[in-house]
C-alpha positions as a Markdown table, in Angstrom:
| # | Residue | x | y | z |
|---|---|---|---|---|
| 1 | Unk | 51.6 | 16.1 | 201.7 |
| 2 | Unk | 54.3 | 15.9 | 204.3 |
| 3 | Unk | 55.7 | 12.7 | 202.8 |
| 4 | Unk | 55.7 | 14.2 | 199.3 |
| 5 | Unk | 57.7 | 17.2 | 200.5 |
| 6 | Unk | 60.1 | 15.0 | 202.3 |
| 7 | Unk | 60.7 | 12.9 | 199.1 |
| 8 | Unk | 61.3 | 16.1 | 197.1 |
| 9 | Unk | 63.7 | 17.4 | 199.7 |
| 10 | Unk | 65.6 | 14.1 | 199.6 |
| 11 | Unk | 65.6 | 14.2 | 195.8 |
| 12 | Unk | 67.1 | 17.8 | 195.8 |
| 13 | Unk | 69.6 | 16.9 | 198.6 |
| 14 | Unk | 71.0 | 13.9 | 196.7 |
| 15 | Unk | 71.5 | 16.0 | 193.6 |
| 16 | Unk | 73.3 | 18.8 | 195.6 |
| 17 | Unk | 75.5 | 16.3 | 197.5 |
| 18 | Unk | 76.4 | 14.3 | 194.5 |
| 19 | Unk | 77.2 | 17.4 | 192.4 |
| 20 | Unk | 79.5 | 18.9 | 194.9 |
| 21 | Unk | 81.2 | 15.5 | 195.7 |
| 22 | Unk | 81.8 | 14.8 | 191.9 |
| 23 | Unk | 83.0 | 18.4 | 191.4 |
| 24 | Unk | 85.5 | 18.1 | 194.3 |
| 25 | Unk | 86.9 | 14.9 | 193.1 |
| 26 | Unk | 87.0 | 16.2 | 189.5 |
| 27 | Unk | 88.9 | 19.3 | 190.6 |
| 28 | Unk | 91.4 | 17.3 | 192.5 |
| 29 | Unk | 92.1 | 14.9 | 189.6 |
| 30 | Unk | 91.8 | 17.4 | 186.7 |
| 31 | Unk | 92.8 | 20.6 | 188.4 |
| 32 | Unk | 89.9 | 22.4 | 186.7 |
| 33 | Unk | 86.2 | 22.1 | 186.5 |
| 34 | Unk | 86.1 | 23.5 | 182.9 |
| 35 | Unk | 88.3 | 20.8 | 181.5 |
| 36 | Unk | 86.2 | 18.0 | 180.0 |
| 37 | Unk | 83.0 | 19.8 | 181.2 |
| 38 | Unk | 80.7 | 17.5 | 179.3 |
| 39 | Unk | 82.2 | 14.4 | 180.9 |
| 40 | Unk | 81.7 | 16.1 | 184.3 |
| 41 | Unk | 78.0 | 16.7 | 183.6 |
| 42 | Unk | 77.5 | 13.1 | 182.3 |
| 43 | Unk | 79.3 | 11.6 | 185.3 |
| 44 | Unk | 77.3 | 13.7 | 187.8 |
| 45 | Unk | 73.9 | 13.0 | 186.1 |
| 46 | Unk | 74.5 | 9.2 | 186.0 |
| 47 | Unk | 75.7 | 8.9 | 189.6 |
| 48 | Unk | 72.9 | 11.2 | 190.8 |
| 49 | Unk | 70.3 | 9.1 | 189.0 |
| 50 | Unk | 71.7 | 5.7 | 190.2 |
| 51 | Unk | 72.0 | 6.8 | 193.8 |
| 52 | Unk | 68.4 | 8.3 | 193.7 |
| 53 | Unk | 66.9 | 5.1 | 192.3 |
| 54 | Unk | 68.8 | 2.8 | 194.7 |
| 55 | Unk | 67.9 | 4.9 | 197.8 |
| 56 | Unk | 64.2 | 5.2 | 197.0 |
| 57 | Unk | 63.9 | 1.6 | 196.2 |
| 58 | Unk | 66.0 | 0.5 | 199.3 |
| 59 | Unk | 63.9 | 2.6 | 201.6 |
| 60 | Unk | 60.7 | 1.4 | 199.8 |
| 61 | Unk | 59.6 | 5.0 | 199.2 |
| 62 | Unk | 58.9 | 3.8 | 195.8 |
| 63 | Unk | 57.8 | 0.1 | 196.2 |
| 64 | Unk | 58.9 | -2.3 | 193.5 |
| 65 | Unk | 56.8 | -5.1 | 192.2 |
| 66 | Unk | 56.7 | -7.3 | 189.1 |
| 67 | Unk | 52.9 | -7.6 | 189.1 |
| 68 | Unk | 52.2 | -5.1 | 186.4 |
| 69 | Unk | 54.6 | -6.8 | 184.0 |
| 70 | Unk | 53.1 | -10.1 | 184.8 |
| 71 | Unk | 49.7 | -8.8 | 183.6 |
| 72 | Unk | 51.2 | -8.5 | 180.1 |
| 73 | Unk | 50.2 | -4.9 | 179.4 |
| 74 | Unk | 51.7 | -5.0 | 175.8 |
| 75 | Unk | 48.9 | -3.0 | 174.2 |
| 76 | Unk | 49.1 | -0.3 | 176.8 |
| 77 | Unk | 52.9 | 0.0 | 176.3 |
| 78 | Unk | 52.4 | 0.1 | 172.5 |
| 79 | Unk | 49.9 | 3.0 | 172.8 |
| 80 | Unk | 52.2 | 4.7 | 175.4 |
| 81 | Unk | 54.9 | 4.6 | 172.8 |
| 82 | Unk | 52.7 | 6.1 | 170.1 |
| 83 | Unk | 51.4 | 8.8 | 172.5 |
| 84 | Unk | 55.0 | 9.7 | 173.3 |
| 85 | Unk | 55.8 | 10.2 | 169.7 |
| 86 | Unk | 52.5 | 12.1 | 169.0 |
| 87 | Unk | 52.9 | 14.7 | 171.8 |
| 88 | Unk | 56.2 | 16.2 | 170.8 |
| 89 | Unk | 55.3 | 18.4 | 167.9 |
| 90 | Unk | 52.0 | 19.7 | 169.3 |
| 91 | Unk | 53.8 | 20.5 | 172.5 |
| 92 | Unk | 56.6 | 22.5 | 170.7 |
| 93 | Unk | 53.9 | 24.3 | 168.6 |
| 94 | Unk | 52.0 | 25.4 | 171.8 |
| 95 | Unk | 55.2 | 26.5 | 173.4 |
| 96 | Unk | 56.1 | 28.6 | 170.4 |
| 97 | Unk | 52.8 | 30.4 | 170.8 |
| 98 | Unk | 53.6 | 31.3 | 174.4 |
| 99 | Unk | 55.9 | 34.2 | 175.4 |
| 100 | Unk | 59.5 | 33.2 | 175.2 |
| 101 | Unk | 60.9 | 31.9 | 178.4 |
| 102 | Unk | 64.6 | 31.9 | 179.6 |
| 103 | Unk | 66.5 | 28.7 | 178.8 |
| 104 | Unk | 69.1 | 28.6 | 181.6 |
| 105 | Unk | 70.2 | 25.0 | 181.0 |
| 106 | Unk | 70.6 | 25.1 | 177.2 |
| 107 | Unk | 74.5 | 24.9 | 177.4 |
| 108 | Unk | 74.4 | 22.1 | 179.9 |
| 109 | Unk | 71.9 | 20.1 | 177.8 |
| 110 | Unk | 74.1 | 20.5 | 174.7 |
| 111 | Unk | 77.1 | 19.5 | 176.7 |
| 112 | Unk | 75.4 | 16.3 | 177.8 |
| 113 | Unk | 74.2 | 15.5 | 174.2 |
| 114 | Unk | 77.6 | 15.9 | 172.7 |
| 115 | Unk | 79.5 | 13.8 | 175.2 |
| 116 | Unk | 79.8 | 10.0 | 175.2 |
| 117 | Unk | 77.5 | 8.6 | 177.8 |
| 118 | Unk | 75.1 | 11.5 | 177.3 |
| 119 | Unk | 72.3 | 9.3 | 176.1 |
| 120 | Unk | 72.6 | 7.0 | 179.0 |
| 121 | Unk | 72.3 | 10.0 | 181.4 |
| 122 | Unk | 69.4 | 11.8 | 179.5 |
| 123 | Unk | 67.6 | 8.9 | 177.8 |
| 124 | Unk | 67.7 | 6.2 | 180.4 |
| 125 | Unk | 68.9 | 7.1 | 183.9 |
| 126 | Unk | 67.0 | 10.5 | 184.1 |
| 127 | Unk | 63.6 | 9.2 | 183.1 |
| 128 | Unk | 63.8 | 6.2 | 185.3 |
| 129 | Unk | 65.0 | 8.2 | 188.4 |
| 130 | Unk | 62.4 | 10.9 | 187.9 |
| 131 | Unk | 59.6 | 8.4 | 187.5 |
| 132 | Unk | 60.7 | 6.6 | 190.6 |
| 133 | Unk | 60.6 | 9.8 | 192.6 |
| 134 | Unk | 57.8 | 11.8 | 191.1 |
| 135 | Unk | 55.3 | 9.1 | 190.3 |
| 136 | Unk | 56.5 | 6.1 | 192.4 |
| 137 | Unk | 57.0 | 8.1 | 195.6 |
| 138 | Unk | 55.6 | 11.7 | 195.5 |
| 139 | Unk | 52.4 | 11.0 | 193.5 |
| 140 | Unk | 51.8 | 7.7 | 195.3 |
| 141 | Unk | 51.9 | 9.5 | 198.7 |
| 142 | Unk | 49.7 | 12.4 | 197.3 |
| 143 | Unk | 47.0 | 9.9 | 196.0 |
| 144 | Unk | 46.8 | 8.5 | 199.5 |
| 145 | Unk | 46.3 | 12.0 | 200.9 |
| 146 | Unk | 43.8 | 13.6 | 198.5 |
| 147 | Unk | 40.4 | 12.1 | 197.8 |
| 148 | Unk | 40.4 | 13.8 | 194.4 |
| 149 | Unk | 43.0 | 12.1 | 192.2 |
| 150 | Unk | 43.5 | 15.0 | 189.8 |
| 151 | Unk | 44.4 | 17.3 | 192.7 |
| 152 | Unk | 47.3 | 14.9 | 193.5 |
| 153 | Unk | 48.2 | 14.6 | 189.9 |
| 154 | Unk | 48.2 | 18.4 | 189.4 |
| 155 | Unk | 50.5 | 18.9 | 192.4 |
| 156 | Unk | 52.9 | 16.2 | 191.4 |
| 157 | Unk | 53.0 | 17.7 | 187.8 |
| 158 | Unk | 53.7 | 21.2 | 189.2 |
| 159 | Unk | 56.5 | 19.9 | 191.3 |
| 160 | Unk | 57.9 | 18.0 | 188.4 |
| 161 | Unk | 57.9 | 21.2 | 186.2 |
| 162 | Unk | 59.5 | 23.3 | 188.9 |
| 163 | Unk | 62.3 | 20.9 | 189.7 |
| 164 | Unk | 63.6 | 21.2 | 186.2 |
| 165 | Unk | 64.8 | 24.8 | 187.3 |
| 166 | Unk | 64.5 | 25.9 | 183.7 |
| 167 | Unk | 61.5 | 28.1 | 182.6 |
| 168 | Unk | 61.8 | 27.0 | 179.0 |
| 169 | Unk | 61.2 | 23.4 | 180.0 |
| 170 | Unk | 58.5 | 24.0 | 182.6 |
| 171 | Unk | 55.3 | 24.3 | 180.3 |
| 172 | Unk | 56.2 | 21.0 | 178.5 |
| 173 | Unk | 57.2 | 19.3 | 181.8 |
| 174 | Unk | 53.9 | 20.3 | 183.5 |
| 175 | Unk | 51.8 | 18.9 | 180.6 |
| 176 | Unk | 53.8 | 15.7 | 180.4 |
| 177 | Unk | 53.6 | 15.5 | 184.2 |
| 178 | Unk | 49.8 | 15.5 | 184.1 |
| 179 | Unk | 49.8 | 12.8 | 181.5 |
| 180 | Unk | 52.4 | 10.7 | 183.4 |
| 181 | Unk | 50.4 | 11.1 | 186.6 |
| 182 | Unk | 47.2 | 10.0 | 184.9 |
| 183 | Unk | 49.0 | 6.9 | 183.6 |
| 184 | Unk | 50.3 | 6.1 | 187.1 |
| 185 | Unk | 46.9 | 6.6 | 188.7 |
| 186 | Unk | 45.2 | 4.3 | 186.2 |
| 187 | Unk | 47.9 | 1.5 | 186.3 |
| 188 | Unk | 49.5 | 1.8 | 189.7 |
| 189 | Unk | 52.8 | 1.3 | 187.9 |
| 190 | Unk | 55.6 | 3.6 | 186.8 |
| 191 | Unk | 56.5 | 1.3 | 183.8 |
| 192 | Unk | 54.2 | 3.1 | 181.2 |
| 193 | Unk | 55.5 | 6.4 | 182.4 |
| 194 | Unk | 59.2 | 5.3 | 182.2 |
| 195 | Unk | 58.6 | 4.2 | 178.6 |
| 196 | Unk | 56.9 | 7.5 | 177.7 |
| 197 | Unk | 59.7 | 9.5 | 179.4 |
| 198 | Unk | 62.4 | 7.5 | 177.7 |
| 199 | Unk | 60.9 | 8.0 | 174.2 |
| 200 | Unk | 60.3 | 11.7 | 174.9 |
| 201 | Unk | 64.0 | 12.2 | 176.0 |
| 202 | Unk | 65.3 | 10.0 | 173.3 |
| 203 | Unk | 63.6 | 12.0 | 170.5 |
| 204 | Unk | 65.0 | 15.2 | 172.0 |
| 205 | Unk | 68.5 | 13.7 | 172.1 |
| 206 | Unk | 68.3 | 12.4 | 168.5 |
| 207 | Unk | 67.0 | 15.8 | 167.3 |
| 208 | Unk | 69.9 | 17.6 | 169.1 |
| 209 | Unk | 72.4 | 15.2 | 167.5 |
| 210 | Unk | 71.0 | 15.4 | 164.0 |
| 211 | Unk | 70.2 | 19.1 | 164.1 |
| 212 | Unk | 72.5 | 20.9 | 166.5 |
| 213 | Unk | 70.7 | 24.2 | 166.0 |
| 214 | Unk | 67.2 | 22.7 | 166.4 |
| 215 | Unk | 66.5 | 24.6 | 169.6 |
| 216 | Unk | 67.0 | 27.9 | 167.7 |
| 217 | Unk | 64.6 | 26.8 | 164.9 |
| 218 | Unk | 60.9 | 27.2 | 164.8 |
| 219 | Unk | 58.6 | 24.4 | 163.4 |
| 220 | Unk | 58.1 | 26.6 | 160.3 |
| 221 | Unk | 61.9 | 26.6 | 159.8 |
| 222 | Unk | 62.1 | 22.8 | 160.3 |
| 223 | Unk | 59.2 | 22.0 | 158.0 |
| 224 | Unk | 59.9 | 24.7 | 155.4 |
| 225 | Unk | 56.8 | 26.9 | 156.1 |
| 226 | Unk | 54.1 | 27.6 | 158.5 |
| 227 | Unk | 51.7 | 25.5 | 156.5 |
| 228 | Unk | 54.2 | 22.6 | 156.6 |
| 229 | Unk | 54.5 | 23.0 | 160.4 |
| 230 | Unk | 50.7 | 23.0 | 160.8 |
| 231 | Unk | 50.4 | 19.8 | 158.7 |
| 232 | Unk | 53.1 | 18.1 | 160.9 |
| 233 | Unk | 51.3 | 19.1 | 164.0 |
| 234 | Unk | 48.0 | 17.9 | 162.6 |
| 235 | Unk | 49.6 | 14.6 | 161.7 |
| 236 | Unk | 51.0 | 14.3 | 165.2 |
| 237 | Unk | 47.6 | 14.9 | 166.6 |
| 238 | Unk | 46.2 | 12.1 | 164.5 |
| 239 | Unk | 48.7 | 9.8 | 166.4 |
| 240 | Unk | 48.3 | 11.4 | 169.9 |
| 241 | Unk | 44.6 | 11.7 | 170.3 |
| 242 | Unk | 43.7 | 8.1 | 169.3 |
| 243 | Unk | 46.6 | 6.8 | 171.4 |
| 244 | Unk | 45.2 | 8.7 | 174.5 |
| 245 | Unk | 41.8 | 7.2 | 173.8 |
| 246 | Unk | 43.2 | 3.7 | 173.5 |
| 247 | Unk | 45.0 | 4.2 | 176.8 |
| 248 | Unk | 41.8 | 5.4 | 178.4 |
| 249 | Unk | 40.1 | 2.2 | 177.2 |
| 250 | Unk | 42.9 | -0.2 | 178.0 |
| 251 | Unk | 44.5 | 1.0 | 181.3 |
| 252 | Unk | 42.9 | -0.5 | 184.3 |
| 253 | Unk | 42.5 | 1.8 | 187.3 |
| 254 | Unk | 44.7 | 0.8 | 190.2 |
| 255 | Unk | 42.8 | -0.1 | 193.4 |
């Protein structure tokens, strides 16, 4: 548990240091932190992610190996892709049934989406850095500590949800964290999780680009009626549940 906390502290410290360094340089160059704010967010996110990945791999807190790809897990990756698509609408539907939670980072997220380089930050760098830290380092150390894998998976998912610092994202992040943790435990690799995470963030990015007001819309608004929303959720479950079953059959448990 001590190692997991240390990894989390390093993750937070890197974010804080990079944020203040970029803000300082930005202010010296631009004379204002509000000018080109979206570009500031994108620059900070990309630098933070790259530095995090580099440090955790250099220190071997998240060991790197090509063994999993050499095993040619193409069917696992296919069903991972399908599961990532299938979980989105059911997750949104469940969240709509919960009490409304504050969305503190809504403006920041929109700023990233609407700025060049935003997809690189949200769709590629963030998923990779978070999987390196939360599955490759934190969950790996927790699995070594706890005899019951689901205890380790649940703790890592909770930390993953809390680190988003945004109540509106936490329920979805916790559920996804459980799924990503299960995938890491079964495969011993972050690659399926990275793919799942990339698809999840990419769909969110595309939806925000195509429908700027999507976060203010319910599924019933999006699909024309409550019945239409339920049909869409049901169709998604017909993708998600078989995908999870196929992953259960095809993922070999890491030894």
